[in-house]
matplotlib code that plots the C-alpha trace (Angstrom):
import matplotlib.pyplot as plt

x = [0.0, 1.3, 2.5, 0.4, 1.7, -0.6, 0.2, -1.4, -1.4, -1.6, 0.6, 4.3, 5.9, 3.2, 2.8, 6.6, 7.0, 4.2, 5.5, 9.1, 8.0, 5.9, 8.8, 10.7, 8.0, 5.1, 1.5, 1.8, 4.5, 3.2, -0.3, -0.4, -3.3, -3.1, -5.6, -6.1, -8.6, -8.7, -9.8, -6.4, -3.1, 0.4, -0.1, 2.0, 0.9, 3.7, 1.8, -1.4, -0.7, -0.1, -3.4, -5.1, -3.5, -4.5, -1.0, -1.8, -5.2, -6.5, -5.9, -5.2, -2.0, -0.7, -1.4, 1.5, -0.5, -4.2, -5.7, -6.6, -3.0, -1.8, -4.4, -3.8, 0.0, 1.2, -1.5, -1.9, -5.4, -5.9, -8.8, -9.8, -11.8, -10.8, -9.4, -7.4, -8.7, -6.6, -3.4, -3.1, 0.6, 0.0, -2.8, -1.2, -4.4, -5.6, -9.1, -10.3, -13.6, -15.1, -15.8, -18.4, -20.5, -19.6, -18.7, -15.6, -13.1, -10.4, -7.4, -4.4, -0.8, 2.6, 4.3, 2.9, 4.1, 2.9, 2.9, 0.2, 2.0, 1.5, -1.4, -1.8, -1.1, -4.5, -4.5, -7.7, -8.7, -8.7, -11.2, -14.2, -17.2, -17.3, -17.2, -14.1, -11.4, -9.0, -5.9, -3.8, -2.4, -4.1, -5.5, -8.9, -8.1, -7.0, -10.3, -12.3, -10.5, -10.9, -14.7, -14.9, -13.0, -15.5, -18.6, -21.2, -20.5, -17.0, -14.4, -12.4, -10.3, -8.0, -6.0, -3.1, -2.0, 1.6, 4.5, 6.2, 6.5, 2.8, 1.7, 4.0, 3.1, -0.7, -0.5, 1.0, -1.6, -4.4, -2.9, -2.7, -6.5, -7.2, -7.8, -6.6, -4.2, -2.9, -0.3, -0.2, 2.9, 3.4, 7.2, 9.1, 9.7, 8.1, 10.0, 11.6, 13.4, 16.0, 17.8, 16.3, 18.6, 17.6, 13.9, 13.9, 14.6, 11.6, 9.3, 10.3, 9.3, 6.0, 5.2, 6.1, 3.6, 0.9, 0.8, 0.2, 2.6, 1.8, 4.6, 4.9, 1.2, -0.6, -4.1, -6.7, -9.9, -11.9, -15.0, -18.0, -21.2, -24.1, -21.9, -19.1, -15.7, -15.8, -12.5, -9.3, -9.0, -5.4, -3.8, -4.0, -7.6, -9.6, -8.6, -11.6, -11.6, -13.8, -11.4, -8.7, -5.9, -3.9, -0.2, 0.9, 3.1, 2.4, 3.0, 3.6, 0.4, 1.4, -1.7, -2.5, 1.2, 1.7, -1.5, -0.1, 3.1, 5.5, 8.2, 8.3, 11.5, 12.4, 10.7, 7.3, 7.7, 8.2, 11.7, 13.1, 16.4, 18.3, 16.3, 13.0, 12.3, 10.6, 13.0, 11.9, 8.9, 9.6, 7.8, 6.8, 8.0, 7.4, 8.2, 7.4, 6.2, 5.4, 9.0, 12.1, 15.5, 19.1, 20.3, 23.7, 25.2, 23.9, 23.8, 20.4, 17.1, 14.8, 11.3, 11.5, 8.3, 9.1, 7.9, 11.5, 12.3, 9.0, 9.5, 13.1, 12.1, 9.2, 11.5, 14.0, 11.3, 9.9, 13.3, 13.9, 10.4, 11.0, 14.1, 16.7, 18.9, 18.7, 19.3, 18.2, 21.3, 19.6, 18.8, 20.3, 17.1, 17.5, 14.4, 13.4, 10.4, 9.5, 7.6, 6.5, 9.9, 12.0, 13.6, 14.6, 16.8, 18.3, 20.3, 21.9, 21.9, 20.7, 22.7, 20.3, 20.6, 24.4, 24.3, 21.9, 24.1, 27.1, 29.1, 31.4, 31.0, 31.3, 28.6, 29.0, 26.6, 27.8, 25.9, 26.3, 24.2, 22.6, 24.3, 27.2, 26.4, 26.4, 24.0, 20.3, 18.3, 21.1, 19.5, 20.8, 21.5, 22.4, 24.2, 24.7, 27.2, 27.7, 31.1, 32.5, 35.5, 38.3, 37.8, 36.0, 33.5, 30.3, 27.4, 24.6, 23.7, 20.9, 20.2, 17.7, 17.6, 15.9, 16.2, 19.0, 19.0, 17.1, 18.7, 22.2, 21.4, 21.9, 25.6, 25.9, 23.8, 26.2, 29.2, 27.5, 26.5, 30.1, 31.6, 33.5, 35.2, 34.6, 38.3, 37.8, 34.7, 36.6, 38.2, 35.0, 34.9, 31.4, 29.9, 30.2, 28.6, 27.3, 23.6, 23.9, 26.6, 29.2, 32.8, 33.0, 29.8, 27.9, 28.7, 32.4, 32.3, 30.5, 33.0, 35.9, 34.3, 33.8, 37.5, 38.4, 36.1, 37.7, 41.2, 40.0, 38.5, 41.9, 41.3]
y = [0.0, 3.5, 5.7, 8.8, 12.4, 14.9, 18.6, 21.2, 24.5, 25.1, 28.1, 28.5, 26.0, 23.4, 23.1, 23.4, 20.4, 18.5, 19.2, 18.2, 15.0, 14.2, 14.8, 12.1, 9.6, 8.6, 8.1, 4.3, 4.9, 8.1, 9.5, 13.2, 15.1, 18.9, 20.7, 24.5, 26.5, 29.4, 29.8, 29.9, 27.9, 29.0, 32.7, 35.7, 37.4, 39.9, 41.0, 41.9, 45.6, 46.0, 44.4, 46.7, 49.7, 48.6, 48.1, 44.4, 44.1, 40.7, 38.4, 35.5, 37.2, 36.5, 32.7, 30.5, 27.3, 26.7, 23.5, 22.1, 22.3, 20.5, 17.8, 17.3, 17.7, 16.6, 14.1, 16.0, 15.8, 19.4, 19.9, 23.6, 25.2, 22.5, 23.5, 20.9, 21.0, 18.3, 16.2, 12.9, 11.8, 8.5, 7.4, 9.1, 10.9, 14.4, 15.7, 18.4, 20.4, 21.3, 25.0, 25.0, 22.0, 21.8, 18.1, 16.5, 14.1, 12.0, 11.0, 8.8, 9.7, 8.2, 11.6, 15.0, 18.5, 21.3, 24.5, 26.5, 29.8, 32.8, 34.7, 38.5, 40.0, 41.3, 43.1, 43.3, 46.7, 45.3, 42.5, 44.3, 43.4, 46.8, 46.6, 48.0, 46.7, 44.3, 42.2, 41.5, 38.0, 36.1, 36.6, 36.3, 39.3, 41.3, 40.3, 41.5, 44.8, 45.4, 44.7, 47.3, 49.9, 49.5, 49.4, 52.2, 54.6, 54.7, 55.0, 58.3, 58.2, 55.3, 54.5, 52.0, 50.8, 49.5, 50.8, 47.6, 46.3, 45.5, 48.8, 50.9, 49.1, 49.3, 53.0, 53.6, 51.4, 53.3, 56.7, 55.5, 54.7, 58.3, 57.9, 60.2, 58.0, 58.2, 55.7, 55.1, 53.5, 52.9, 52.9, 56.1, 55.3, 53.5, 50.6, 49.2, 46.7, 49.4, 51.7, 55.1, 57.2, 55.2, 55.1, 59.0, 58.8, 56.5, 58.7, 61.7, 59.9, 58.7, 62.3, 63.5, 61.0, 62.5, 59.9, 61.4, 59.7, 59.5, 57.8, 57.0, 56.7, 53.7, 52.8, 52.3, 51.2, 51.2, 53.3, 52.4, 53.9, 51.9, 48.8, 50.5, 51.8, 55.5, 56.2, 54.9, 56.1, 56.9, 58.2, 61.7, 61.4, 59.8, 59.7, 59.5, 56.4, 54.8, 51.8, 50.5, 48.2, 46.4, 45.9, 44.9, 42.0, 38.3, 35.4, 31.8, 29.7, 26.9, 26.2, 22.9, 21.9, 22.6, 20.7, 17.7, 17.7, 19.5, 21.4, 25.2, 27.2, 30.5, 32.5, 30.7, 29.0, 25.3, 23.9, 22.0, 20.7, 21.6, 19.0, 20.6, 17.6, 18.2, 16.7, 13.5, 13.0, 10.6, 11.4, 14.9, 17.9, 21.7, 24.6, 28.2, 31.0, 28.7, 27.6, 29.2, 29.1, 29.9, 33.4, 32.9, 36.1, 36.3, 32.5, 32.9, 31.3, 33.7, 33.9, 35.8, 35.1, 35.7, 33.9, 33.3, 31.3, 29.4, 28.3, 27.1, 25.3, 23.6, 22.5, 21.1, 19.1, 17.7, 16.6, 14.7, 13.2, 12.1, 10.2, 12.8, 14.9, 18.6, 21.1, 24.7, 26.8, 29.5, 33.1, 36.6, 38.6, 40.1, 42.1, 44.9, 47.2, 50.5, 53.7, 55.2, 55.3, 55.2, 51.8, 50.3, 47.2, 45.6, 42.4, 41.0, 42.8, 46.3, 48.2, 47.0, 43.4, 43.6, 44.9, 42.3, 39.6, 40.9, 42.3, 45.2, 47.1, 50.3, 51.7, 54.1, 55.9, 56.7, 59.0, 58.6, 58.5, 55.6, 56.6, 58.7, 62.2, 63.7, 61.0, 61.9, 60.5, 60.4, 60.5, 60.2, 56.8, 56.2, 53.0, 52.0, 49.3, 47.6, 45.9, 43.9, 45.2, 44.4, 41.8, 44.0, 41.3, 42.6, 42.2, 44.1, 46.6, 48.9, 50.9, 53.7, 55.4, 55.6, 53.3, 50.8, 50.9, 48.0, 45.2, 46.4, 44.9, 41.5, 42.3, 43.0, 39.9, 37.7, 39.3, 38.8, 35.2, 34.4, 36.1, 38.8, 41.7, 45.3, 45.4, 42.5, 44.2, 47.3, 45.2, 43.7, 43.8, 45.4, 46.4, 50.0, 52.1, 55.7, 54.6, 52.2, 53.4, 56.0, 54.8, 54.1, 52.1, 53.2, 49.7, 50.3, 53.8, 52.5, 49.7, 52.1, 54.3, 51.3, 50.4, 54.0, 53.9, 50.6, 52.1, 55.2, 53.0, 51.4, 48.2]
z = [0.0, -0.9, 2.0, 2.6, 3.1, 4.7, 4.2, 6.5, 4.7, 0.9, 0.4, -0.2, 2.2, 2.1, -1.6, -2.2, 0.1, -1.6, -5.1, -4.3, -2.7, -5.7, -8.1, -6.4, -5.7, -7.9, -6.8, -6.5, -3.9, -2.2, -1.9, -1.0, 0.5, 1.2, 3.4, 2.9, 4.8, 2.3, -1.3, -2.9, -3.1, -3.8, -4.1, -3.5, -0.2, -0.8, -4.0, -2.2, -1.6, -5.4, -6.2, -3.6, -5.3, -8.8, -10.1, -10.4, -12.1, -11.0, -8.0, -10.4, -11.4, -7.8, -8.0, -9.1, -9.2, -8.6, -7.0, -10.4, -11.6, -8.4, -9.0, -12.7, -13.0, -9.5, -8.4, -5.2, -3.6, -2.6, -0.2, -0.4, 2.4, 4.8, 8.2, 10.1, 13.7, 15.4, 14.8, 16.5, 16.3, 18.1, 15.8, 12.8, 11.9, 11.2, 11.7, 9.3, 9.0, 5.7, 6.1, 3.3, 4.4, 8.1, 7.8, 9.2, 7.7, 9.3, 7.3, 8.3, 7.4, 7.4, 7.1, 7.9, 7.0, 9.2, 7.2, 8.8, 8.4, 10.7, 12.1, 12.3, 15.7, 16.9, 20.3, 22.3, 21.0, 17.4, 18.2, 16.9, 14.9, 13.1, 9.4, 7.6, 9.9, 8.1, 8.9, 5.8, 5.8, 3.0, -0.5, 1.1, 3.3, 0.3, -1.5, 1.5, 1.6, -2.1, -1.8, 1.1, -0.8, -3.7, -1.5, -1.0, 0.6, -0.7, 2.1, 1.9, 5.1, 5.9, 9.1, 8.9, 12.3, 12.2, 10.3, 9.2, 5.6, 5.2, 6.9, 4.7, 1.5, 2.2, 3.2, -0.3, -1.9, -0.3, -1.3, -4.9, -4.6, -3.7, 0.0, 2.8, 4.8, 8.3, 9.5, 13.3, 14.9, 18.6, 18.2, 17.6, 13.9, 11.0, 9.4, 12.6, 10.4, 9.8, 12.2, 13.2, 11.0, 7.9, 9.0, 8.9, 5.2, 4.7, 6.8, 4.7, 1.6, 3.0, 4.1, 0.6, -0.8, 1.4, 4.2, 7.6, 10.1, 13.8, 15.8, 19.5, 19.6, 21.2, 19.9, 22.5, 20.7, 17.5, 17.4, 15.2, 14.0, 12.5, 12.3, 10.4, 11.7, 12.4, 14.2, 15.6, 19.2, 20.3, 23.4, 21.8, 20.7, 17.8, 14.2, 11.8, 9.6, 7.1, 6.7, 9.1, 8.1, 10.7, 10.0, 13.4, 12.4, 12.7, 15.1, 14.3, 13.9, 16.2, 18.3, 16.6, 16.5, 20.2, 21.2, 19.2, 21.1, 18.7, 20.5, 20.3, 20.5, 22.3, 19.6, 20.0, 16.6, 16.0, 16.5, 13.5, 12.5, 9.3, 7.3, 8.5, 10.7, 14.1, 16.6, 18.4, 16.2, 13.3, 10.1, 11.3, 9.4, 9.6, 7.3, 6.6, 8.8, 11.7, 12.3, 13.7, 12.1, 12.7, 12.1, 10.5, 11.9, 15.4, 15.9, 17.6, 16.7, 15.0, 13.5, 10.2, 8.2, 4.5, 1.4, 0.3, 3.4, 3.3, -0.3, 0.4, 3.6, 2.0, -0.9, 1.6, 3.5, 0.2, -1.0, 2.2, 2.3, -1.3, -0.3, -1.2, 1.1, 1.6, 4.4, 5.1, 5.9, 7.9, 7.3, 7.4, 7.2, 3.8, 2.7, 0.4, -0.1, -1.5, -0.8, -4.0, -5.9, -2.7, -2.3, 1.1, 1.6, 4.6, 5.5, 8.6, 12.0, 12.9, 15.6, 18.3, 17.1, 17.1, 20.6, 21.8, 20.3, 22.2, 19.3, 19.5, 16.2, 14.2, 12.0, 9.1, 6.8, 3.3, 0.9, -2.8, -6.0, -7.8, -11.1, -12.3, -11.1, -14.6, -16.0, -16.3, -13.4, -10.8, -7.4, -3.8, -2.2, 1.5, 2.5, 6.1, 7.2, 10.5, 11.0, 13.9, 15.9, 15.5, 12.8, 10.3, 9.5, 8.0, 10.4, 8.7, 6.0, 5.0, 1.9, 1.2, -2.2, -5.5, -8.6, -8.4, -4.6, -3.3, -5.3, -4.3, -0.9, -2.6, -3.1, 0.6, 1.5, -0.5, 1.3, 4.6, 3.9, 3.1, 6.1, 4.2, 6.0, 4.9, 4.0, 1.5, 0.2, -0.9, -3.6, -5.0, -8.8, -9.3, -12.6, -13.7, -16.3, -15.9, -16.3, -13.4, -10.9, -10.2, -10.9, -7.1, -6.4, -3.3, -1.8, -2.2, -0.8, 2.3, 2.7, 2.5, 5.1, 7.4, 7.1, 8.0, 11.0, 12.2, 12.0, 13.9, 16.6, 17.2, 15.3]

ax = plt.figure().add_subplot(projection="3d")
ax.plot(x, y, z, "-o")
ax.set_aspect("equal")
plt.show()
């Protein structure tokens, strides 16, 4: 009899694991069932803000593979609108509820992949029945927000609570749709993924786009009128709102896993080894936004929910389930975003991360341009590097600038991944042509400045 693989979660990690396992084992050897509570499989959650704004015309453009494709081409039995409600590791069974009919199904498994993702952080004040308040985690969430924006009466005033990636990107999306937008952030800066001096550049760009930014401001409650949101109440008074988007971050979706006996790590996410196995539980795997992983620079376990990691982790799990051998090497936290035309990139440790990890370091900020100064379209670019003392090893980098800025972070990510020093980086043979860079690339200028700072500190 064929073995059976159950996959819990039908997005990046889960379907990557299922697909890779199928590529290595045919249906006569391995039966695969995937449960997904939503309406979509394998979609780009990162693309949702661009669908909201109208830059992406249809949600189908965000879907890499639909359930029919998985069934026809991969022989994967995808059960849409099915929510797994219990996992019994002793009996090797999962219990799932059909969200359309209300019925329940029980399926046995030999192997199980837990890829339930993450859940939006929702503080008590956000738990309201008022219409017009949205988390933004899934394509279903995006669809609900689009419907509200096109409902009657049309919303005119938006409040985005939270200044992380999703908050900043949705604030821009709502501006592009013609709404008046206020972004409220409890911390003293938006974009806490970069240091404060770099976040100021982002805040300036957001203000220039017409976004009102309120930092250092806790939210207390949501007010409603006639069943619809009417205001976000803050410590400094109410902010009128016809639509509220919550961008408060996410937490790993581990309730089922923990109830089944899967171990959690210090981040609250599931512990896995480098092959994505759950320790001590044969045949149990986990991947994606519900797991923690090793940060290659700090050496600490971290929870960094990104689609890039989820796809790679799912692929690793699937290769191993299929009889191959693969490992996930860890993360360094590389990420990019944009505010209008301003691009933001970061990798590795921020200053506060480096301090928390016990490093002694120097940090430098170098200002340059994205192209040769005389070439049309040359605009400012700011590069920040953090380097360990006295070794000079790169610990982290951040870039804020216009075109050609964000993807430069990849050069720094490769240097960081391979343990390069800023001294070694000054000799990097980077491409040069006036339309793309000054003769001294901003990365090289920043590396030279970091070397000077290390010498000045008594390296």
